[in-house]
LODOKOL-750500 format. One record per residue (C-alpha): residue number from 1; residue in one letter; z, x, y. Coordinates in pm, 1 decimal. Example, Ala and Ser with C-alpha at 12.3 -4.5 7.8 and 13.67 -1.06 7.14 Angstrom:
! LODOKOL-750500
@romi=1&kolnu=A&pz=780.0&px=1230.0&py=-450.0
@romi=2&kolnu=S&pz=714.0&px=1367.0&py=-106.0
***
This chain:
! LODOKOL-750500
@romi=1&kolnu=M&pz=-899.6&px=-6500.3&py=-10857.9
@romi=2&kolnu=S&pz=-522.1&px=-6362.2&py=-10716.7
@romi=3&kolnu=R&pz=-439.3&px=-6019.7&py=-10583.1
@romi=4&kolnu=T&pz=-121.9&px=-5941.1&py=-10461.9
@romi=5&kolnu=T&pz=-24.0&px=-5706.4&py=-10190.4
@romi=6&kolnu=D&pz=253.1&px=-5507.2&py=-10357.5
@romi=7&kolnu=S&pz=403.8&px=-5455.2&py=-10025.5
@romi=8&kolnu=K&pz=138.2&px=-5281.0&py=-9867.0
@romi=9&kolnu=K&pz=36.1&px=-5248.2&py=-9470.4
@romi=10&kolnu=Y&pz=-246.3&px=-5362.0&py=-9299.8
@romi=11&kolnu=L&pz=-329.5&px=-5254.5&py=-8965.8
@romi=12&kolnu=A&pz=-485.3&px=-5435.4&py=-8714.7
@romi=13&kolnu=S&pz=-592.7&px=-5415.9&py=-8324.9
@romi=14&kolnu=A&pz=-678.7&px=-5711.2&py=-8062.1
@romi=15&kolnu=E&pz=-868.4&px=-5655.4&py=-7847.3
@romi=16&kolnu=R&pz=-934.3&px=-5907.2&py=-7541.5
@romi=17&kolnu=E&pz=-1289.8&px=-6080.9&py=-7460.3
@romi=18&kolnu=P&pz=-1303.7&px=-6408.6&py=-7223.4
@romi=19&kolnu=G&pz=-1081.6&px=-6644.7&py=-7364.9
@romi=20&kolnu=W&pz=-1052.0&px=-6466.1&py=-7719.8
@romi=21&kolnu=W&pz=-854.3&px=-6193.1&py=-7855.0
@romi=22&kolnu=I&pz=-1085.3&px=-6028.1&py=-8123.0
@romi=23&kolnu=I&pz=-844.5&px=-5923.1&py=-8405.7
@romi=24&kolnu=R&pz=-1003.9&px=-5647.2&py=-8618.6
@romi=25&kolnu=V&pz=-802.3&px=-5547.3&py=-9003.6
@romi=26&kolnu=P&pz=-1073.0&px=-5254.8&py=-9050.9
@romi=27&kolnu=E&pz=-966.6&px=-5179.8&py=-9395.3
@romi=28&kolnu=L&pz=-1073.4&px=-5494.4&py=-9493.1
@romi=29&kolnu=D&pz=-1365.6&px=-5503.3&py=-9277.2
@romi=30&kolnu=L&pz=-1236.6&px=-5826.8&py=-9167.0
@romi=31&kolnu=V&pz=-1235.8&px=-5998.8&py=-8799.3
@romi=32&kolnu=T&pz=-1097.0&px=-6314.6&py=-8649.1
@romi=33&kolnu=Q&pz=-966.3&px=-6444.1&py=-8301.8
@romi=34&kolnu=A&pz=-660.1&px=-6634.9&py=-8095.0
@romi=35&kolnu=R&pz=-642.8&px=-6765.2&py=-7826.4
@romi=36&kolnu=R&pz=-296.8&px=-6630.7&py=-7715.9
@romi=37&kolnu=I&pz=-101.2&px=-6278.0&py=-7784.3
@romi=38&kolnu=G&pz=144.1&px=-6495.4&py=-7975.1
@romi=39&kolnu=D&pz=-109.8&px=-6641.6&py=-8198.8
@romi=40&kolnu=I&pz=-244.4&px=-6292.4&py=-8310.3
@romi=41&kolnu=Q&pz=8.3&px=-6193.5&py=-8552.6
@romi=42&kolnu=R&pz=6.6&px=-6517.4&py=-8783.4
@romi=43&kolnu=M&pz=-392.9&px=-6515.9&py=-8756.2
@romi=44&kolnu=A&pz=-423.7&px=-6144.2&py=-8841.5
@romi=45&kolnu=T&pz=-189.5&px=-6214.6&py=-9151.1
@romi=46&kolnu=D&pz=-393.2&px=-6558.7&py=-9199.8
@romi=47&kolnu=V&pz=-696.6&px=-6352.9&py=-9240.8
@romi=48&kolnu=V&pz=-561.7&px=-6084.6&py=-9499.1
@romi=49&kolnu=A&pz=-372.3&px=-6330.4&py=-9702.6
@romi=50&kolnu=A&pz=-706.7&px=-6524.3&py=-9718.3
@romi=51&kolnu=W&pz=-911.7&px=-6223.1&py=-9813.5
@romi=52&kolnu=L&pz=-678.9&px=-6109.8&py=-10071.1
@romi=53&kolnu=D&pz=-621.6&px=-6511.7&py=-10258.1
@romi=54&kolnu=V&pz=-241.7&px=-6441.8&py=-10194.5
@romi=55&kolnu=D&pz=37.1&px=-6610.1&py=-10015.1
@romi=56&kolnu=P&pz=28.7&px=-6530.2&py=-9633.4
@romi=57&kolnu=S&pz=449.8&px=-6460.4&py=-9660.1
@romi=58&kolnu=T&pz=375.0&px=-6162.4&py=-9894.5
@romi=59&kolnu=V&pz=119.3&px=-5979.9&py=-9679.6
@romi=60&kolnu=N&pz=241.2&px=-5725.7&py=-9407.0
@romi=61&kolnu=V&pz=25.9&px=-5662.0&py=-9135.9
@romi=62&kolnu=E&pz=122.8&px=-5461.1&py=-8818.3
@romi=63&kolnu=I&pz=-24.8&px=-5515.1&py=-8524.6
@romi=64&kolnu=E&pz=-105.3&px=-5146.9&py=-8359.1
@romi=65&kolnu=G&pz=-171.8&px=-5278.7&py=-8021.1
@romi=66&kolnu=F&pz=-372.3&px=-5509.1&py=-7754.2
@romi=67&kolnu=T&pz=-653.2&px=-5365.2&py=-7540.9
@romi=68&kolnu=P&pz=-756.8&px=-5520.3&py=-7238.1
@romi=69&kolnu=P&pz=-1071.4&px=-5490.3&py=-7084.7
@romi=70&kolnu=S&pz=-1185.2&px=-5143.3&py=-6949.8
@romi=71&kolnu=A&pz=-1219.1&px=-5267.4&py=-6624.9
@romi=72&kolnu=V&pz=-868.6&px=-5381.0&py=-6651.8
@romi=73&kolnu=I&pz=-765.8&px=-5014.5&py=-6750.3
@romi=74&kolnu=D&pz=-978.5&px=-4922.6&py=-6526.0
@romi=75&kolnu=Q&pz=-781.3&px=-5090.9&py=-6252.9
@romi=76&kolnu=M&pz=-428.0&px=-4995.6&py=-6338.2
@romi=77&kolnu=A&pz=-504.1&px=-4661.9&py=-6343.4
@romi=78&kolnu=R&pz=-675.8&px=-4647.5&py=-6022.3
@romi=79&kolnu=A&pz=-365.6&px=-4897.2&py=-5925.0
@romi=80&kolnu=K&pz=-90.0&px=-4622.1&py=-6091.9
@romi=81&kolnu=R&pz=-287.8&px=-4272.0&py=-5905.8
@romi=82&kolnu=L&pz=-221.9&px=-4459.9&py=-5557.1
@romi=83&kolnu=L&pz=115.1&px=-4586.3&py=-5631.0
@romi=84&kolnu=T&pz=165.9&px=-4185.2&py=-5714.1
@romi=85&kolnu=K&pz=-12.6&px=-4080.2&py=-5371.2
@romi=86&kolnu=A&pz=199.4&px=-4325.8&py=-5178.4
@romi=87&kolnu=T&pz=502.5&px=-4264.6&py=-5289.5
@romi=88&kolnu=R&pz=440.6&px=-3884.5&py=-5203.6
@romi=89&kolnu=E&pz=352.6&px=-3989.9&py=-4861.1
@romi=90&kolnu=Q&pz=651.4&px=-4219.8&py=-4812.0
@romi=91&kolnu=E&pz=861.4&px=-3891.6&py=-4925.7
@romi=92&kolnu=E&pz=684.2&px=-3686.3&py=-4663.0
@romi=93&kolnu=A&pz=718.6&px=-3968.1&py=-4395.5
@romi=94&kolnu=G&pz=1079.9&px=-3955.7&py=-4459.6
@romi=95&kolnu=R&pz=1088.3&px=-3561.2&py=-4454.6
@romi=96&kolnu=L&pz=921.0&px=-3586.7&py=-4135.0
@romi=97&kolnu=A&pz=1194.4&px=-3901.6&py=-4007.2
@romi=98&kolnu=S&pz=1492.5&px=-3694.0&py=-4107.5
@romi=99&kolnu=D&pz=1382.5&px=-3382.5&py=-3942.7
@romi=100&kolnu=A&pz=1282.3&px=-3558.6&py=-3604.9
@romi=101&kolnu=V&pz=1671.5&px=-3658.2&py=-3605.1
@romi=102&kolnu=R&pz=1797.1&px=-3345.4&py=-3691.3
@romi=103&kolnu=V&pz=1599.5&px=-3199.5&py=-3406.6
@romi=104&kolnu=L&pz=1725.1&px=-3441.3&py=-3182.3
@romi=105&kolnu=V&pz=2090.8&px=-3476.7&py=-3300.6
@romi=106&kolnu=D&pz=2172.0&px=-3125.1&py=-3455.3
@romi=107&kolnu=E&pz=1973.4&px=-2899.6&py=-3191.0
@romi=108&kolnu=L&pz=1898.7&px=-3104.3&py=-2873.2
@romi=109&kolnu=G&pz=2295.2&px=-3265.9&py=-2917.3
@romi=110&kolnu=L&pz=2206.2&px=-3622.5&py=-2881.5
@romi=111&kolnu=T&pz=2421.0&px=-3886.8&py=-2976.2
@romi=112&kolnu=L&pz=2306.0&px=-4110.1&py=-3288.1
@romi=113&kolnu=R&pz=2247.3&px=-4414.4&py=-3069.0
@romi=114&kolnu=E&pz=2020.0&px=-4161.2&py=-2833.4
@romi=115&kolnu=A&pz=1817.4&px=-4063.8&py=-3081.4
@romi=116&kolnu=A&pz=1788.6&px=-4430.0&py=-3206.6
@romi=117&kolnu=E&pz=1657.2&px=-4513.4&py=-2880.4
@romi=118&kolnu=I&pz=1393.4&px=-4254.7&py=-2816.7
@romi=119&kolnu=L&pz=1280.2&px=-4333.7&py=-3180.8
@romi=120&kolnu=G&pz=1257.8&px=-4665.9&py=-3210.5
@romi=121&kolnu=V&pz=1525.9&px=-4748.7&py=-3468.8
@romi=122&kolnu=S&pz=1872.2&px=-4832.3&py=-3480.2
@romi=123&kolnu=H&pz=2174.2&px=-4591.6&py=-3512.5
@romi=124&kolnu=Q&pz=2219.3&px=-4710.8&py=-3847.4
@romi=125&kolnu=R&pz=1904.1&px=-4549.8&py=-3978.7
@romi=126&kolnu=V&pz=1951.4&px=-4243.8&py=-3755.8
@romi=127&kolnu=A&pz=2263.6&px=-4203.4&py=-3983.6
@romi=128&kolnu=Q&pz=2124.3&px=-4253.3&py=-4306.3
@romi=129&kolnu=L&pz=1837.9&px=-4017.4&py=-4212.3
@romi=130&kolnu=R&pz=2041.8&px=-3758.6&py=-4101.1
@romi=131&kolnu=H&pz=2292.0&px=-3788.8&py=-4384.3
@romi=132&kolnu=R&pz=1962.2&px=-3739.0&py=-4592.6
@romi=133&kolnu=T&pz=1883.8&px=-3358.6&py=-4468.0
@romi=134&kolnu=K&pz=2247.9&px=-3203.4&py=-4418.7
@romi=135&kolnu=G&pz=2254.7&px=-2938.5&py=-4673.9
@romi=136&kolnu=V&pz=1909.0&px=-3008.4&py=-4795.5
@romi=137&kolnu=R&pz=1703.6&px=-2871.3&py=-4494.2
@romi=138&kolnu=A&pz=1900.5&px=-2642.1&py=-4353.4
@romi=139&kolnu=S&pz=1757.8&px=-2338.2&py=-4471.7
@romi=140&kolnu=Q&pz=1417.0&px=-2466.7&py=-4215.3
@romi=141&kolnu=P&pz=1489.8&px=-2347.8&py=-3881.1
@romi=142&kolnu=N&pz=1338.7&px=-2596.4&py=-3612.3
@romi=143&kolnu=A&pz=1090.9&px=-2749.5&py=-3850.7
@romi=144&kolnu=L&pz=945.7&px=-3000.8&py=-3573.8
@romi=145&kolnu=L&pz=945.6&px=-2751.2&py=-3272.5
@romi=146&kolnu=G&pz=675.9&px=-2523.5&py=-3424.8
@romi=147&kolnu=G&pz=822.6&px=-2422.7&py=-3727.1
@romi=148&kolnu=S&pz=639.7&px=-2582.0&py=-4058.6
@romi=149&kolnu=S&pz=786.3&px=-2851.6&py=-4225.9
@romi=150&kolnu=R&pz=661.3&px=-2739.0&py=-4566.3
***
């Protein structure tokens, strides 16, 4: 018995289990599996074609997404949160370093080389940090000498 698909699109999802991708086509209540991501489309198409008793080339299956195990999703969410926090802290560290350079060079009159020696960085880095603050932090007087940096 042969049925046609009339260019109907079937949606499928793929979820990773140990060793296999479990592929579901909910509309037809079908389940199959694949070893590799690259095999998912073909396996989904083949299972729908077999169920409908049609040639696979006439079947339109769209894979909605690939779902890794929930533990992996949780790990990635935590990694993103930590990266966001680290980025904020790195930006704050840069602001503090720029403030230190501004105090040493602009307020205390040290040369870039002198500030570099005190801070334990290269004079090129001091120049970068000083350039970063020009015009940006001018409205915050004496940030490192008793004022607030926020």
